Steps between C-alpha positions, in 0.01 A plus 500: 500500500124438511534309825720767657310809385154370412323517165439876511842578650688298239299630207703819419829309497376201299228643276641846434868403505582774749857497629627548854841568648657285777374732776143470373546122477589493869200717585273258315650201678639347181859553615613414854813710535713751305880519498742764373668303224526156335787387723272524804224283352631155588601578862166672562307206349690247714442709810128526424473122452682440830265739678190335350553121512128434463453738203199431281266689271191660646268280295654189657380608842191345649207740477658711221253737335567685179521877554175661391330166447465240225281534189214363712498824701209714372711817477776322308245327275340835413840641398586192297170524310613820326874419483489325159317795339749750652785282379357473148481882491880508547609202290221525236514123499838498323728409791420162658750515788307738733182297450688179578658663806156602630370148447801347680457741790129431549506124435816457707342683792229232524731196534804389698842647419638204302192485280519879452857461374382236251224732375745786463759288317242381248388855425863600468579218258202594284603867491869426433415297191241745364555695180480828687787391724705394198432834335597704801808296591616521138478877504560613857788254555667411169426817302547748783827339606621510138451878503649550847809303400553731201413260220379797288807710580794517256776315685816681385452830683614568857234560763378857511402687815337840438611781732326803349199486266315790341129506412346738247141577587359515855151383413341179628755269336808711566402552865440125539841413354664754733339325797614157376858623466526701820352217707787281374774750587550650152568875473225637278469825305137572417487762222200683361437831324484679837627434850139524621395211279804298603423567867143380440647177364716459809193561718366168368791320673441706814140377514597135449773527764264664750248220458769245578612697806142511628466125456829430676662363186763777483669726755484875469879506454482249213224703334704820517809321367292368209365844412850649521604275212248672265621832359227702320640708212407712201857553378636226273844550657373321812515177297878524458677172571189276495563130432156484340237750391140387447250717315144463625330781310176498298465246214602742228789413270615863448495579872694186583760582233544851640552395865734218390728735310493753784588250777736250333812722521470490882551123517817362657749355250369146562133614529202395289158643418156339532143579402204401717268496195230238501418505128749687279765280332841544663688482168314809380556688826870410491540707181510808724788351700865576441578141602217262388696201625460643853129575458244256642141472614429452872122474530364529854138423583267720699492540794876451511515450878269197475570346159781245503566460130727716281521442125843557345482570126801454274505726193666389176821688589500424878810304596530212749677711761210744516247216530705346783526834681124559470437148634731567800335836564151341516622231737666768715149643545382161626273461197464224240640570152396339175695569180322544167590622152358814342159523337193723526367457854784254575358195673293612797324807353441322171347196664313693767348711225340190349311439826320833491458491126334158522266624771385794287371292205316275745305811599456596135347156438222586747623302803413680828798688646445346845520151350831580329657648813383223734599219260851647480541519876359148546772383262756650739577837344534774767252734328278487194618614157269802489632618839854458369428718199357764731798493735758520225292776334292444188645825369853358536394193299375732227824705518706182460271390214544835323878480550504147357296610199745785436800267536351243266416771246857633516625146425248463215316218677122463549365511856201276573275635776347222713137495622626568855695806384196630313283474810761674719538771239122549501497523880757780492421698186123464475379422852764717680588230750883511525546274802531538877749789495269690268193462719360169374517233233331161513452580871376800694715612794287686758705703747533308823310200364564174322529493125202367307455404137382795288119450467507611134694186402176306521298693239807575285647152473314217672282276283248270675526261205879462530602140567783443749638264761757566773752238381519651151556847647774373727663307217506806279659714769766247609574344161543839338777590748664157479502510119658847499766368739572210265528749212756695703702179538473423129611855406791502744352774717509239776788252509396278790196343660610613848492867397161445335339332802639733768436804282140402440419439868694787662461747213149458361318304770457177301343253746762345729312166508594451133874541568516778239406551137729231350441252781127547433565364150709208621260408781209502255704278267654637181265306273187590699607865524562529125165335422311744728697795355396393150135492611531850650673631187219367280238664723672818613773597261872511430596594854473129587671366185811286554746525214745219424792690666292553816405132518866410449608740777245352743635149430867608511476677836298233679673433837638152560439489875 
C-alpha cells in the first residue's frame, strides 16, 4: 500500500485503520476491477490476466518512484518528525501496533521490496506475540464470540423477536431506546406524562435521522419510515399488546413502582416488563410487579445510539424464559448483551462507581487534579475520574448515597461512608458544585468554550507536600476496578469472565489494551496481582482488600486458553 499510495497517502488506511468500500479501493488503485457478484470473479480475473500477459507491480518497473517521495524527501521528513508525537497522543503509548506499523512503513520505504517485507514480518511477529495482542485477542475474539453465540443465554427458551415495545419516559434514555428500536424495525410506543413531552422524545430520533440523511448514510424515505415506527403517547392504553415495556423514568423507587403498576396490564399475554435503572436493585423494584418472574433489568448506557453494551439484570424471581427473551431483544437491536445477577449497582454501575470514588480521595490527599486526570487517561481510560463524576452528576452520587444509607438503615445495617463519598458530599452540600448539569463541579463549563478544572480545587485540596507518582495513581484507578470486578465474580453478580471483560470495556471504558478487568488480572499474573493489591490495601484501605473467596474466584475463573 505504501508503494502504491505513498507514505502520506497510505497513512489514513494503515495508521488510522480507516475502511474503504470496493469502489473507493478502485479509485485508489488498490483494486483493478469490480464485478457484480462472486460468480463473475474468476472469469473476470482470467480475462484480465489474458489481456495483461506482462503484468507486474509498479515498483518492479525500471525508474519507479514512490508517490510523494521517500523519507529522504524534505517534505516527507518534516511530516515524519512529528508523526510519533501525534501517534502517541492517540495511543497514549498503550497500543504498540500503530507504532510498529509506522516504523514498518518508513523503514520499508527506504529499502527494496523484499527487504521491506522482511522488516514488516518481523514487526508483525513481535506484535502478534505481545501481551497486548494476547489480551485483545482473548477478549475481542474469544469473549465477544462467546457472548454473540449466546453462551450467557438460557438455552431452553425459543428465540424471541419483539414486534411492539413500549417505553415509559421520553427523556434522554427513553428517547435513545426509541431510536435504537425504530432503527431496527421495531414498532415503538414512547409514553410520557404529556403528548408534548413524548413528541420531544421522538424529535431526538428525527435529529439523528436527519444527520444521517445529510451525510448520505440514510435515504429520506428510510428516515420517514423509521420515524413512523415511533408513536408518541400520553395515554397508557397506547401500550396495549406490547411484547415488552421498559420503564426509563427518574431513579426513584416510588415513581418506578407507580409506572410499573400502571403499564403492566397493557402487556400482551406473553409480554414481560423491564427497568432501565442503573443502580436500584431489580428484586426490590419487582415487588411492584404483578408477575416478578417476568420482571427484569435492561440497563442501557448513554448515549444509547452510540453505546454498544446492554446489561441484563436477573432479579431473584426472574425466570430463565424472561432472561432469554431480554437477551434476544438486545441482540435484535444489534447491541451486545451481558447477563448479571442482582445487586446494588449491578456490575457496571457498581464497578464504574469505584473509578470516580478512587479519584476523589486522590484529590483529598492533596494530589493535583490535573495529575489525577492525566494519569488516568495515560493509563487508557477515556476520561479522568473527576470528569466522570461531573458528567454523571455529583448530586446524583449524593442521591444514590443517601438512598443507600436509608436502605441500610431499614435493614438494620451500618453504612460506611468512604473518603471519596465524603469529598463528593462536600462538593455538593458545602461548596454547591453539583456537576456539569448543575453548572459546574470539579470542572467549569464556560458557554461555547472548553471545560477547565475549577481553579478553587488548588487552594481547597492541593498540598505541595503531597508525595505521588504516576504509576501508583494508575494502579489505584485500575486495580480498584479490577478488584471490584473480581468481587462481583465471587458474589455471583457476574458468572463468567467473558461478561466481565466485555462489560468492563464496552460499559465502563476500562482500557481495551488490558483485555478487560479480569484479563488485566490474568495478564499481570494472579500472584503478582494479589501481591500488589495487598500493598495497595495496606496503604489505601479496604477497597483493595482481597478476601479468601475473591482470591478463590480469581483462580477458579482463570481461562485455560
